[in-house]
N, C-alpha and C positions, 0 to 999 in steps of 0.2 A: 787385937789386930790393928795395925796402923792404917789410917785411911787419908786420902788426899782429897781436898774439897775443889771441885770444878764447878764451872757454871756454863750454861748454854743459854743463848738468848734466841727468842724471848722467853724460853723455859725457866723455871725457878731453879735455884742452887740445889745441888745434890752431892752425895758423896761416892766416890768411886774406890773400890778395893785396890789395894797394890797388886802389881803384876803376879807376885809370887802366889797370892791368895788366888787370883782368877785363874792361873794354870791349874790349880788343883781343885777348886770348887766351881768356878765360873760365878755367874750372878745368882743371887738367891731370888725367890719369888716376889719379896718385896721390892728389890730394886728393879726387877723387870716391870712391876706395875707402876713403879714411880717413872720410869722412862717412858713407858706406854702412854701414861697421862699426860707427860710433857710433850708428846708428839714426836718422840726421837725413835721413831720405828723405821723399818726399811719399806715402808709401803712406797710403792713406785708412783710417780706422778701420772694422773690420768687426764690431764689436760691434753686437748687436742689443738690441732692448728686453728680451725674456725668451725663454728657450728654451722649446721644446714640453714639456719636462719640467717646467719651472717653472710653466707655465700649468696643465698636467695636475695636478700636485700641489697648486697652490692650490685647485682645484675638488674633488679627490678627498678630500684630507686635512683635512676640517673636523670640528668636534666633532660637528655634526649627522650627517655621513655616517658617522662612526665609530660613533655610536650606532645609526643605522638599520642599517650593514653588520652590527654585532654581532647585532642583532635578526633580520636576515635569515639569518645563519649560524645562529643557533638553530633558526629554522623549517626551514631546509634540513636540518640535522642530525637533526631529528625527523620529517623525511619529509612535513612539511605543506605540500606546494608551493601548494596552493590559498589559503593564507594569506599569501602574498608580494606581493599587489597594492599594499600600502603601500609598496613599494620603487620602483614604476614612477615617481612624482613626483620621487624623488631622482635616479633615472637620467636621466629628462628634463632635470632642472636642470643636472646635470653636463654632459651632452652639448650643450645650447644654449649654456651658458655657456662651455664650451670651444671651441666652433666660432666664437662671436662673437669671443672674444678672440684665437683663432688668425688670424682673418681681420684684426683689428687688427694683429696682429704682422706680418703679410705686408705690409700696407700701410706699416707703420713701417720696414720693412727695405728697402723701395724708395727710402728717402729718400737723396737726393744732390744737393747743390747744384752740383756740378762735372760737366761733360760729361767723357766718356771719350776726347776726341780727342786725339792725340799732341801734344807740344810740341816747339818748335825751340829748342835751347840752343846756347851757345858753348862748346866744349870743345876744348882743344889747339889753339885758334886756328882751328878749323873749326865751321861750323854743322851740327848733327845733329839728326835727328828721333828723340825717345825717347818711350816711354810716360810720363804723367804721374807714375805711381808711382816712376819712376826718377830724377825731380828730386831734387836734395839742396840743402841750405842752402849759400848763396853760389854756387850755379849762376847763370850769366847767361842769362835767358830772352828770346828774340827775341818782340817784340810786332808784330802786323800787324793790318790792319782786319778785324774779324770774329773775332779770337781771343779765347777766354775767359781770363782770368787765373786760373791754378790753384794759385797758392800766394802768400801775403803777401810783399811786398818793398818795395824801394826804387828809384825810376827812376834810372838812370844816364845815359841819352841818349834824347832825345825830338826827334822831327821832326814838328810838328803833331799830337802825340799827344792824342787826346781819348777820355775813358773814359765808359762808361755805368754808373753805380754805383746806378741806380734800383732794381735788384733787391735791394740790400743796404740802401740809405739811404731810398728813397722819392722822392728828388729827381729829377725828370724831365730837368733840363737836363744837357747834356754837361759833364764836368768836364775843364778843361785840365790836362795832366800835364806838369811840367817836372822837370828833374833835381833829386833829392832829395825828390820827393813820394812819398807812400805809395800802394801799389798793394794793393787788397783782393782776395783770392781771391773768386771768383763774379762780379766785374765783368767787362765786355767792352769791347772796343776798337771805337770808332764810326770813327775815321779817323786817319791818320798811321801812324807807325811809331816804334819805339823798343827800348830794352833796359832790363831791370830785374834787380836782384839779389835772390835770394830770401832772405828774413830769417826767415820762419816757414813750415813745411811740415808736411804731414801732419795729425796731430791738434792741433797748435798753430796751424794757420791759421785766420782769421776764418770761413770757410765750414764748416770742420770742427766748430769750437766751436759754431756754431749748429746743425748736424747733430746733434752729440752730445746737446745739450740737448733737441732736438726728439725724439731717438729714445727719451729716457727715458720709460717707460711710466707712465702715471698714469690712475687711474680718474676718471670724471667725478663731479661733486659731486651726487649724487642724493638728494633727501630721501626718496623712497620706499625706495631701497636703504638709506639710512642708518637709517631707521626699522626695516626688518628686521633690520639689524645689531645694533640695540640689542636687539631681542627675542632675537635669537640670543645676546647677551652675557649678558642676565639668565637665560635658561634654562640656558646653559651653566654658570653659576655653582651653580645648584641642582640640576643633572641628576644628579650622583653620589649625593647623599644621597636624593633622590626615587626614584631606582633601587633603593637599598638598602631603602628602606620598602616599595616595591611588592613586590619579590621576597620579602622576608620576610614580608609581610602575605599573600601567596598560598600561600607554603609553610605558615605556621601555619593559614590557613583550611582546609588539607587534612590537618590532623591533626598538624602540627608537622614540623620537618625530618627527624627519624628516621623517623617514620611515612610521610611523603611520598617519602623516598629508598627505603624498603624496599618499599612497595606499588607504586611507579612512578607515584603521583600527581604527581610532581614535574614530569612532562612537561606535564600540564595547567597546573600552576602557572607554568611557563616560557611557555607559549603565552599565558596570561592577561597575564603581566607584559609580554610583547611587545606585546600588544594596547594595554595601558595606556600604555607609554612610546612606542611609535610615534605614537600619537595627540597626544602633547605637542609634537611637532615640527612647526612651522608650514610644513612643505614646499609645501602647496597654495597659500599665499599667496605664497610666492617664485616658484612656478611659474607662477601666474597673472599675476604682475607681469612675468615673463620673456615670457610669451605676449603679453601686452598690448603690451609694447615691440616684440616682433617683428612682430606685426600692424600696428602703427602705421609700423614701418619699411618694411614691404611696400607698404602704402598710399601712403606719400610716396615710395617709389621710383618708382612709376608716375606720380608727378607731377613728377619731375625732381629730388628731393631724395635724396641719398645720405646715410644716417645710419651713420657709422663706428663708433659706440657706441650701443647701443639706448636708453640712459636719457637721450640728448640730447633726445628729443622731450618728455620731462617738464620738462627744465631751461628750454627756451625759454618754456615756459608759466609758469615761476617768475621769469624775468628782469626787473628793474626798471630796468636802464641798458643800453642798447646802444651801443656804440662802433664807429663806421664808418670804415674807412679811406676816402680820397677816390679816389685813381687806381685805376681798375679795378673799383671797387667801388661807391661812390656814382656814380661817372662811369663811361663805358665804356672809358676807357683810350685813350691814344694821344692825338695832337693833332688837332683838326678845324679846317678852314678856315671863318671865320665870314662875313667880308665885307671889301670894300675900300673905303677913303675915298680918292679921287682928289684931288689938289692942283690948284690953277689952272694950273701949269705943266705938266699932263698934257696940256692942250690943243695943246702945242707938239709933241708926240709924235705924236698921232693926230688927223688932220683929222675923222675920222667919229667925233665925240665924242657923237652923240645917244644918249640913254638910258645913258650912261657905258659905253657898249660900245666899248672901245678895242682894236681887233684886234691892233696891234703889241704892246701891253702884255699881252694874253692869250697871244700866242704865246711871248712871253719868260717869262711865269709858267709856262706849259706846260713849257717847256725846264726851269726851275729844279725843277719838281716832278717831272720824269721823269728827272732826272740820276741815275745809278746811285749816286753818291756823295753824294746829298742826305742832309741830316740829317733826322730824324724831323719837324721843323717845316716845312722846305720840301717834304717828300714829301707832306704833307697837301694840297698845291696840286693833286695829280694829278686828284682827281675834278672840281674845279671848272673846271680847265683841262685838259682832255684832249689838246688839239692842240699840236703842236710846229711850229717852223719846218721848211720841207720840205729844208732843206740844213745841212751841218754847220757849227758856228761856226768862226770864224777865230782864236778864242783863248778860253781859259777860265782863271780863277783859282779852284781848288777851296776849298770852305769850310774854315775852320779856326776852332775855338773861341777861339783866341788872339786873332785880329783880329776875329771874329765877322761876317764877310761873306764873300760869294763872287761871282763876275761872270762874264759871258759876252759875247762880241762877235760880232755877225753882220754880214757884209759886204753883203748885199743883202736885197731883200724888205721885207715891212711891218715886221718886227721889226729892221730895219737899225740898227746902232749898238751901243754898249756898255751892258750892264744890270747894275745892282748891287743885290743883295738882302741885307740884314743887319739887325743890330740897330740901333735909332734911336741910341744913343749912339756907335756905331761910324761911322754914315754921316752923320747930321745936321749935325755940326759942319762938314761941308765943303760944304753946300748952302745958297744965299742965303736961304731962307725958313725957316731953322732956328728963328728966335724964335717963329714962329707955330706950328710943328709940335711943338716939344718939350713945350709945356703939353698939347696934345691926346694926345700919346703917354704922358705921364705920366698924365693923366686915365684913358685907356683901361687902362693898366696896373694902376691902382688899383682899377679895377672887376673885376680878375681875369683880363684878357685877356692873352695874349701878343701882341706887336706886332713886326712886321718893317716895315722902310722899303724900298720900291722906288724906285730912282734911275736915271738915265741919263746917259750922256756920249756924244760922238761916236766915241770909241774907248778902249781899254784903254791903259794906260801899259806901254811895252814897253822891254826892254833895248836900248840903242843898239848893242851890237855883236852880240847874237844875234838880235835881234828878237822874242824871246819875251815874253809877258806876264809882268809882275812885280806883286806884291801892294801896289800903291800906288793910291790914289784920284787921278784926274786933277784938274786945277785947276778945269775947267769941268764941273760935275756939277750936275745938277737933280733935284729931287724929283718922283716920278711920283704916288705914293700910299702910304698906311699900310694895311697888311694886318692884319686881326685874326684870331687864332687862340685857341681855347678848347677845354676838354674838354666833350664832351657828356654832360649829366646823363642817367642812365638814364630811360627814359620812365615806368617803373614806381615810381622812387624817391619822388616826392612823395606818391603814394597810400600807400605802405608806411610813409613817415615820419608821414603823418597817422594811419595806423592805430594805430602804436606810442603816438603822443602821445595818442589816445583812450583807449588802454588805461593811461594814467598811467605810461608807461615814459619815463624820461629818456634824451634822445639826446645823443650826443657824437661830434664828427669829430675824429679824430685822424690827422693825415697828417705825412708827411716833406716834403711840397711847401711852396712859398712861402706865407706866411700869407695875403696878398691873393688868391692863387688859390683857396686853401682856403676862404676866406669867400665869394667870388663863387660857388663851387660849391654851398655850404651854402644860400645864399640862393636860387639857381635851383632847388634840390631842395625848397624850401619849409620849411627848418628854421627855427623862431622863435628868434632871438637877437638881440643888439644890433648885429650886422653887423661886429663886430671879432673878429679872430682873434688869440689869443695866440701870440706868437712863443715856442716851448718851447726855442729854443737859448739863450734868457735865463734860463731856469729849471734848478735843480739837477736831477741825475739821479734823485734820490729825496730822501726826507725830508719834514718838515712843510710846507715852502714848496710843493713840488710837490702834496702831498696837498691842500693847501687850494685850489690852483688848479685842479686837475682836479675838484674837488668843486664849485666855485662858477662855473666857466666852461664853454662848450659847444663851442667850435670851437679847435682848436690846429694851428699849422703848425710845420714844420721839428722834428718829433719823431723822435728816433733811435730804432732798434730796441730798445735796453736801456730808454729812456725810456718807449717805449709799454707794455712790460711793467711798468715801475713804476707807470705811471698805472692800468693794470688792478688792480694789487695795492693801490693806494691807495684806489680805490673799494670793493674787497672789504673793506678795513680799516674802512670805515665801515658795513659791514654789507650792501652791495648785492650782489644777484646779477648778475653782468656777463656780456654777450655781446659778442663781438668779431668784426667782419667784415673780411677782407682778402684780398689775392691775391698780395702780394710776399714775398719772403724776410725783408724788414724787418719784416713782420707776425708771422712765425712764432712768437717767443717771447711775443708778447703773446696770440696765439690759444691757445697751449698753457696759458698762465697763466689765462686766463679761465674762468669757469664753463662757458661754451659758446663754442667757436671755430666760426666759420662761414667757408667758403672758397668764392669764386666758381669757376664751373666752368674757366675759363681761368686759374686760378691756377698758381704754380709747383708743381711736383710735391711738394716738401717741405712746402709751405704747406698743400696738400689733405690730406697724410698727417697732419698734426698737428691737423687740424680735426676737430671732431666731426660737423659737418654740411657737406655740400659741395652747392652749388646748381648742378647739372650744366649746366643751361642759362643760368646767370647772372642768372636773373629774381628780383628782389626781391620780386615779387609772391606767391613761393611761401612766404614767412615767415608771414603770416597762416594759412596752412592748416597750418603746423607748429605754431604757437600753439594752433589749434583741436583739433588731434590731441592735443597734450600736455595740454590741459585735460580732454579726454575720458579720457585714461589716468588723470591724477591723480585727478579725481572718482570715477571707476569703481573704482579701486583703494582709495579711502577707503571706498567702499561695501562692497567685498570685505574690506577689512581689518576692519571692523566685524564682519563674518560670522566670518572665519577667526580672529580674535584671540578672539572669544567661544568658538569651539571649543578653540583651544589653551589657554585659561584653564579650561575646564571639564575638559578632559583632565587637566591637572595636579591640579586638585582632586579628580578621580576617584581619580587614582593614590594621593594622599595620604590621602583619607578611607578608601578600601577597605583600603589598607596599614595604616592605624592601628586600623581596626576588625577586621581580620583576617577580612574577608569576601572570597570569591571574586570576582574582577572579573567583571562582567555581560555582558561581551562576548568573542568571539574575534576575532582579527584579520580574518576575512573578513567578519564582521558590521560591524565598525567601518568597514572600507573602504566597504561598501555604504551605510551611513547617511551616511557623509562625502560619497559621491557624490551623493546625493539632496538633502541640505540644504545642501551647499557646491559639490562639484566641478561637477555638471552646470548648475546655475543660474550658477555664476560664469562659465563660458564664454559664456553668453548675455548676462549683465548687463555683462561687460566690453566687448562689442561695441556696445553701445546708445550713441547720442549723448548727449552731456553738455557744456552750453557753460558750466557754472558757472566763474566765474573763481577762480584760485587763491588760497587763504587757508592761510598757514603753520600748522602744528601738527596734521597729520593724525593722527599716532600718538597724541597725547595725547587728542584728540577721540574716536578709536576705542576706546582702553583705558577711558575714563570710561564709555562705554556698554557695553563688552564685558564688564568684570569683573562688575558687577552681574548681567548676563544670565546669565554662567557659574555664579555662586553660585545663581541660582534654578534653573537646570537641574541642577546637582549636588544640590541639595536634592530635586528631584523624582526622580532616579534612586535617591538614598538611600531616599526614601519608598517607591518601588515595591519596591526590594530588601528593605526591612524587612517589607512586606506579604507578599511571596511567600515569604521565608525563615521568618519567625516567625508569621504568621497563616495563610496559606493553605498553607505547607509544600510549595512547589512543586519541581519538579524543575530541575536545573541548565538544561535546554532551555527550560522554561517561564519561568524567571527571565530568561534572555536574550532570550526573544521579547518579554516584557512591558517589558522595558528599551529594546528597540529601538523599540516603539510610542511610549513616553514620550519618548525622545530625538528620534524622528523628528517627532512633533507639536510639540514645544517648538523643535526646530530649524528646522522650517518656519515657525513664527511669528517667529523671528529674521529669516528669509529675507523673511518678508511686510513686517516693519519696515523692512528694508534696501531693498526693492524700492518703497518709497514716494516720490513719489506714483505711484500704480499707473496704468499705462496698459494698452492692450490685450495688448501683448506680455507684460509683467510679470504680468498677471492670469493668462493662460493658462499661463504657466510655473509659477505656483503650482498651478494645478489639475492640471497634468501631474505634478508632484512628489507631490502627495497621492495621485493615481491609482497612481503608482509605488510608493509605500509599501504600498498595498492589494494591488497585484500581487506585490511580493516575498513578503508574507505568505501569500498565497493560492495561488499556482502551485506545484504539488506539486515540480517539479524545483527551484525556487528553495528550498522548504522543506527538501528533501534537502541541497542545497548549503551553506545557510547554518545547518543543523541547528535549524531552528525547529520548534516544535510549536504548532498552531493552538490558541489560548488557549480556556479554558472561559469560560462566561458571567460567572462572578465574577471570574476573572482580567482579562477583557477590561473589565469594568465599572471594575475598580481601575485599570487602566491608562489608560483614557479620563478617569476622573475626575481622576486625578493629572495627567495631560497637559493637560487643559483648564484646571485650576486653575493650572497653571504659565504657560499662555498668558495667561491673565487678568493675573497678576501682571507677565509680561513687558510687556504692553501698557501697564499702569499706568506701570512704569518708563520706557517709551518716552515716554510724554507728561509725565513728571515731570523726568527727568534730562536734562542737556545731551545732544544727539545728534550724530553725524556730519553733516557738511554732504553731502547726497545729490545734490539738484538745485538 
């Protein structure tokens, strides 16, 4: 037996039998053992996106958590448990972030393009059933109708073998497989049987490569999160020297290092330093962003939209290009029977031809539709033609993609005779009126329809010896009609496309299907374009030519999975924020590369797992709700960012100023936590929930900082002013200094809230009233005074506090009117 030597790296060299030997005997036990030892099995990769520890580490070990954790450790060591409130926001951030990403991890770990059904292979001359993981390279796998291809390979033998590769390529038509043709893992067998030799298995197979790339974790491109990360980066750079300035200033303010250490005043210095440093961390803004995303996710879940990453709601509001797949996304998927155009010769078949109701024809079409071996197009006849002849056929020629027709013969009844159903190019050359029918079929196909031709003859051609039907067309065959099939466009597709068009969102349809079919579906859905679809098979996989094409045209057909991904990246390279919708495995890579991947509810599991949004009921009409919710989140977070970044800025200024002046910090942590809740935390919860329909405009961080930094400077000057007056003019006690500073910061902080709440409505007005009342309550209620270590101020101290606070509010109002401000409503 001749053998060919091959090698696999890094596995050692081994010998592979020739194909003729494999077809008859397959691999022997020694060859299987050899390949198994070399690791050339079909074991599927079990690596996941990230481990639980990696997720936890990413959320726990951040610069901010290190700073806040150190501050918390100091407070705990000093026994000041009541001053630990500042830690709650950090804990909530860690918990919410971990839970969200752990849930995403579980979804990603579910990805598998291959079913786990066992496979039949040829070994030692016998057919044996084995788990798919035990398949090795060069195994001969037996293919039967309904099987899924579990590893890549080459066809050795085919008997009417038709494969469905739509899951991998987007092409809906069955693919005829002949010896020498490639088989892709993830495809399935529609009809026939055959043998194929495995060439790539396990992690090297087509399905596994897509799975592995889909499993790679990547965070969604969120402007809100990116803005927060920038703030984190900036503060991280300066936090170490600022901490040194703050601690040194507090120790010197208490008589110097030696005196503070010997007298025990270092404890108060540490607590003051903790209050200053903890206030610098914008944990509240991060928490409110997370909460806003979570609330949006809960609301949309009730409407049938699953958000697999919370920031997805924001991204759809920023999208300026939406790429739609056609099959199963723009359309409902599958083939639908449209209508029948009967030919004049149909009158010879049925005498009762009134109203084009031809009973014999209907019964024949009913049989084709209900045939268990019907291909998807013929099966679409079942609904329109529910009735079959009441007796068994005398002969059947099953459908084959190679000859592209099937046939049945009935011996009696209204459907008596032989009926042929198939592609026009397969049947029309044999009918007398082909010259008239060919142009009509071409016209219908150009309009995006699938067409089949129904023909009739007196009987099937039979083998002279056996009498069995053979796959040949009789000499006397006549046409009965042209059957039109199409894909039904989703009912809500037109309105949804119109909505995005009104929002100045560019729409593109990217499909693996025939360009004519794609163009027809796009026109039916109401897409505005020139009516021509670009054949992407004539374009390169990537590069300038592809980038130019995808940026200048709207509809594309015959787009491969990698090419879809390249198109998305080409749009992103031009600065677009891209959303991609899809349902097939051929869409998975593009969905993952898009800024926002959107899967339909009936999508393949792997496709849903890599998408950020899943429309559970497959209704396009849900997308405008997502856009509205995203706009609310972005607009309200910009409002909150204006407030929280003001606080972060003045906290940094406080630390530096009091550290350099060697003044004791005018707050202890519990006081800072309370004033933060009054002017920020409490109102933020309310403001984040209010409706806001403002359209997205890029640059929220820049706008917020332009307004926040001047506000922070004014507030810092106000706190320095009251500190100077209480220390050097009124000679107040530490408790009085803290009380007066609380009043000034509360007044000015609430004026920032006032500015951020504009234009005022009933809810925002009463929110402000409630917060002013809360400040009075915190200062006046005895138990609150005890907890916060406040002292009710004297008349002159109250006067000084109110004057400085009101003057600060006036300056803040002037700045609000003069400087560029955040976009609020």
